[in-house]
C-alpha positions as CSV (number, residue, x, y, z in Angstrom):
1,M,29.4,-11.3,40.3
2,A,32.6,-11.0,37.7
3,L,32.2,-10.6,34.5
4,K,33.5,-12.5,31.8
5,I,35.2,-10.0,29.1
6,K,34.7,-11.9,25.5
7,S,35.9,-8.9,23.2
8,K,38.7,-6.5,23.1
9,I,38.8,-3.1,24.7
10,V,38.7,-0.6,22.7
11,G,38.3,2.1,25.5
12,Y,37.6,2.9,29.2
13,K,36.4,6.1,31.5
14,V,36.7,6.3,35.5
15,V,33.9,7.5,36.8
16,T,33.7,10.4,38.5
17,K,31.2,11.6,41.5
18,E,30.9,14.3,39.3
19,D,29.7,12.0,36.7
20,K,27.5,10.4,38.9
21,K,25.4,13.3,39.8
22,E,24.6,14.5,36.0
23,L,23.6,10.6,35.5
24,K,21.0,11.1,38.4
25,Q,19.9,14.0,37.2
26,S,19.1,12.7,33.0
27,S,17.3,10.0,34.8
28,N,14.9,12.4,36.5
29,D,14.2,14.1,33.7
30,D,13.8,11.3,31.7
31,S,11.2,10.1,34.0
32,F,9.5,12.9,34.5
33,S,9.2,13.7,30.6
34,D,7.8,10.6,30.2
35,K,4.8,11.0,32.9
36,Q,4.4,14.6,30.9
37,N,4.2,12.4,27.2
38,P,3.1,9.6,27.7
39,A,4.3,7.1,25.7
40,V,3.0,6.7,22.2
41,E,0.5,4.0,21.1
42,S,1.8,1.9,18.6
43,M,-0.9,-1.2,16.7
44,H,0.1,-4.2,18.3
45,E,-2.0,-8.2,19.4
46,N,-2.6,-7.5,22.2
47,L,-4.2,-4.5,22.2
48,A,-8.5,-4.6,23.1
49,R,-10.8,-4.4,20.0
50,P,-13.6,-1.3,20.5
51,E,-16.7,-1.3,20.7
52,M,-16.6,1.0,17.8
53,L,-14.2,0.8,14.0
54,F,-14.3,3.2,11.4
55,G,-14.3,1.7,7.9
56,S,-14.2,1.7,4.1
57,T,-15.7,-0.3,1.4
58,Y,-14.7,-0.4,-1.8
59,K,-16.4,-2.8,-4.8
60,I,-14.7,-5.3,-7.1
61,K,-17.0,-6.4,-9.6
62,T,-14.9,-8.7,-13.1
63,P,-16.1,-10.8,-15.8
64,Q,-15.1,-13.7,-14.5
65,S,-18.5,-13.6,-12.6
66,E,-21.9,-11.6,-12.5
67,H,-21.9,-11.1,-8.5
68,A,-19.2,-8.3,-7.3
69,L,-17.2,-8.6,-4.1
70,Y,-17.3,-5.8,-1.6
71,I,-13.6,-5.2,1.0
72,T,-15.0,-3.8,4.0
73,V,-11.3,-3.0,5.8
74,N,-12.0,-1.6,9.6
75,D,-9.8,0.6,10.7
76,M,-8.5,2.1,14.3
77,I,-7.6,5.2,15.3
78,L,-4.8,5.1,17.9
79,N,-3.3,7.8,19.8
80,M,-7.0,10.2,19.4
81,G,-7.2,14.2,20.3
82,T,-3.1,13.7,20.0
83,E,-0.2,15.6,17.9
84,H,0.5,11.7,17.2
85,E,-3.4,10.3,16.0
86,E,-2.8,7.6,13.2
87,R,-5.4,5.1,11.6
88,R,-4.2,1.7,11.2
89,P,-6.4,-0.8,9.6
90,Y,-7.5,-3.6,12.2
91,E,-9.1,-6.4,10.3
92,V,-10.8,-6.8,7.6
93,F,-13.3,-8.6,5.2
94,I,-14.7,-9.9,2.1
95,N,-18.4,-10.4,1.2
96,S,-20.5,-11.5,-1.8
97,K,-23.4,-13.4,-3.0
98,N,-21.5,-15.9,-5.0
99,M,-20.3,-18.4,-2.6
100,E,-17.3,-20.8,-5.5
101,H,-14.9,-19.5,-3.4
102,F,-16.2,-18.9,0.3
103,Q,-12.9,-21.4,1.8
104,W,-9.9,-19.6,0.4
105,V,-11.5,-16.5,0.6
106,L,-12.5,-16.4,4.3
107,A,-9.0,-17.5,4.6
108,L,-7.6,-15.2,3.1
109,T,-9.6,-12.3,5.4
110,R,-8.2,-13.9,8.5
111,V,-5.1,-14.3,7.9
112,I,-4.8,-10.8,6.6
113,S,-6.5,-9.3,9.7
114,A,-3.9,-11.0,11.6
115,V,-1.2,-9.4,9.5
116,F,-2.7,-5.6,10.9
117,R,-3.6,-6.9,14.0
118,K,0.4,-7.9,15.2
119,G,1.3,-4.4,14.0
120,G,4.6,-3.0,12.3
121,D,4.2,-1.9,8.5
122,A,0.8,-3.9,6.9
123,C,2.0,-2.7,3.5
124,F,4.1,-5.7,1.9
125,L,0.9,-7.5,1.7
126,V,0.0,-5.0,-0.7
127,E,3.0,-6.6,-3.0
128,E,2.5,-10.3,-1.9
129,L,-1.9,-9.6,-2.9
130,K,-0.8,-8.4,-6.1
131,A,1.8,-11.0,-7.6
132,V,-0.7,-13.7,-7.2
133,F,-1.7,-15.2,-11.2
134,D,-4.3,-16.9,-12.2
135,P,-3.6,-19.5,-13.9
136,K,-6.7,-18.9,-16.1
137,G,-5.1,-15.4,-17.2
138,G,-6.1,-12.5,-16.2
139,Y,-8.3,-9.9,-17.2
140,F,-8.1,-6.2,-17.4
141,K,-10.5,-3.8,-15.8
142,K,-12.0,0.0,-16.7
143,G,-9.6,1.7,-17.6
144,G,-7.5,-0.6,-19.2
145,V,-5.6,-1.7,-15.9
146,F,-4.5,-5.1,-15.8
147,M,-5.5,-7.5,-13.5
148,P,-3.6,-10.7,-12.9
149,S,-5.9,-12.7,-10.8
150,L,-9.2,-11.3,-8.3
151,V,-6.3,-11.7,-5.2
152,A,-4.7,-9.7,-6.7
153,E,-7.7,-6.9,-7.3
154,I,-8.1,-7.5,-3.4
155,G,-4.3,-6.3,-3.0
156,C,-5.0,-3.0,-5.2
157,A,-8.2,-2.4,-3.3
158,I,-6.7,-2.8,0.1
159,E,-3.5,-1.0,-1.0
160,S,-6.6,2.4,-2.0
161,H,-7.5,2.0,2.0
162,M,-3.6,2.5,2.4
163,K,-3.4,5.1,0.8
164,F,-6.0,7.1,1.9
165,I,-5.8,6.7,5.7
166,G,-1.8,7.7,4.9
167,M,0.1,4.6,5.3
168,L,0.9,4.8,1.5
169,K,2.2,7.4,-1.1
170,D,0.9,7.8,-4.1
171,H,3.2,7.7,-6.1
172,E,2.1,10.8,-9.1
173,L,4.4,11.9,-11.7
174,D,6.0,15.7,-11.6
175,E,4.4,18.6,-14.1
176,H,7.0,18.3,-15.8
177,Q,6.3,14.3,-17.2
178,K,2.7,14.8,-17.2
179,K,3.4,17.7,-20.0
180,L,5.7,14.9,-22.3
181,I,3.0,12.5,-21.9
182,A,0.1,14.4,-22.8
183,A,3.1,15.9,-25.7
184,K,3.7,12.7,-26.2
185,R,0.3,10.5,-27.0
186,K,-0.5,14.0,-29.1
187,E,1.7,13.2,-31.2
188,F,0.4,9.9,-31.5
189,E,-2.9,10.8,-32.4
190,E,-2.8,12.9,-35.1
191,K,0.4,10.9,-36.5
192,N,-2.2,7.1,-36.6
193,K,-5.4,9.6,-36.8
194,L,-6.4,8.0,-34.0
195,I,-9.9,9.1,-33.0
196,E,-11.4,7.7,-29.3
197,E,-15.2,7.4,-28.7
198,D,-17.0,5.4,-26.9
199,S,-13.2,2.6,-26.7
200,G,-14.5,2.8,-22.2
201,S,-10.6,3.8,-22.4
202,D,-8.4,6.7,-21.6
203,F,-6.1,5.3,-24.2
204,P,-6.0,3.8,-28.1
205,E,-7.3,0.7,-28.3
206,K,-4.7,-0.4,-30.4
207,A,-2.1,0.3,-26.9
208,Q,-0.5,-2.6,-25.9
209,L,0.4,-3.8,-21.6
210,C,2.4,-2.0,-20.2
211,T,4.7,-4.0,-18.4
212,K,5.3,-1.3,-15.4
213,C,1.7,0.0,-14.3
214,Q,-0.2,-3.0,-15.5
215,T,-2.0,-0.4,-18.3
216,K,-2.6,-0.4,-22.0
217,A,-0.9,1.8,-22.6
218,L,2.2,1.3,-24.1
219,V,2.1,2.9,-28.0
220,L,5.1,2.7,-31.0
221,M,6.3,6.7,-30.8
222,D,9.6,7.0,-33.0
223,G,10.9,3.1,-33.0
224,C,10.5,2.8,-29.1
225,M,7.2,1.3,-26.9
226,T,6.2,4.1,-24.4
227,C,4.0,4.2,-22.1
228,L,0.8,6.7,-22.2
229,N,0.1,6.9,-19.0
230,C,3.4,6.8,-16.7
231,G,6.1,7.5,-19.2
232,D,7.8,3.9,-19.3
233,S,9.9,4.0,-22.3
234,K,12.0,0.9,-23.3
235,C,14.4,4.1,-24.7
236,G,14.8,5.6,-21.2
């Protein structure tokens, strides 16, 4: 069978008998290795659902509704009992007494579950959900963290689960940054003589919203807006 060469030839080599022997030996070694170490199984859409899945449930209580939402993420254990064992999300369910959002909540759970079962890196879902803004306005959850929408808080719950099973890493501040923020906070409180008692927040009551970590912890210090939660500063 003739082959048409469409690209420029940059080199060539004549295959000798020794090369053929080495190629055959390498092929036999690979076959033996495959038998000794079977392929690592990864998540894909044709993977059969087992009878039992391991899951976690997260509670969401917003000021926009008197009823809480309960988000359950079920995981599949892949390559159980081997060094390649890993836990990956398989499906998600959202339950609540409030039936106002039933249609879009049901649609959302089905789409997210389908993406989970498709395999690959599903971490992008977190950023997509957290970027949804409610045209009626968001709300502050306990601790002063701003949630732009209910969908965004669902994304935060899924993010917490992904961190729990090891799919996402929690980027914590190092010791130097923690000490710097603690010193800045102490300086700010002493200068303004603030006493935070029963405020429901870990940060000064008059703090503004930080656009980086979405926490109400941004204060003016030395003529520069500085976040007491993540350390972000407009002055660098």
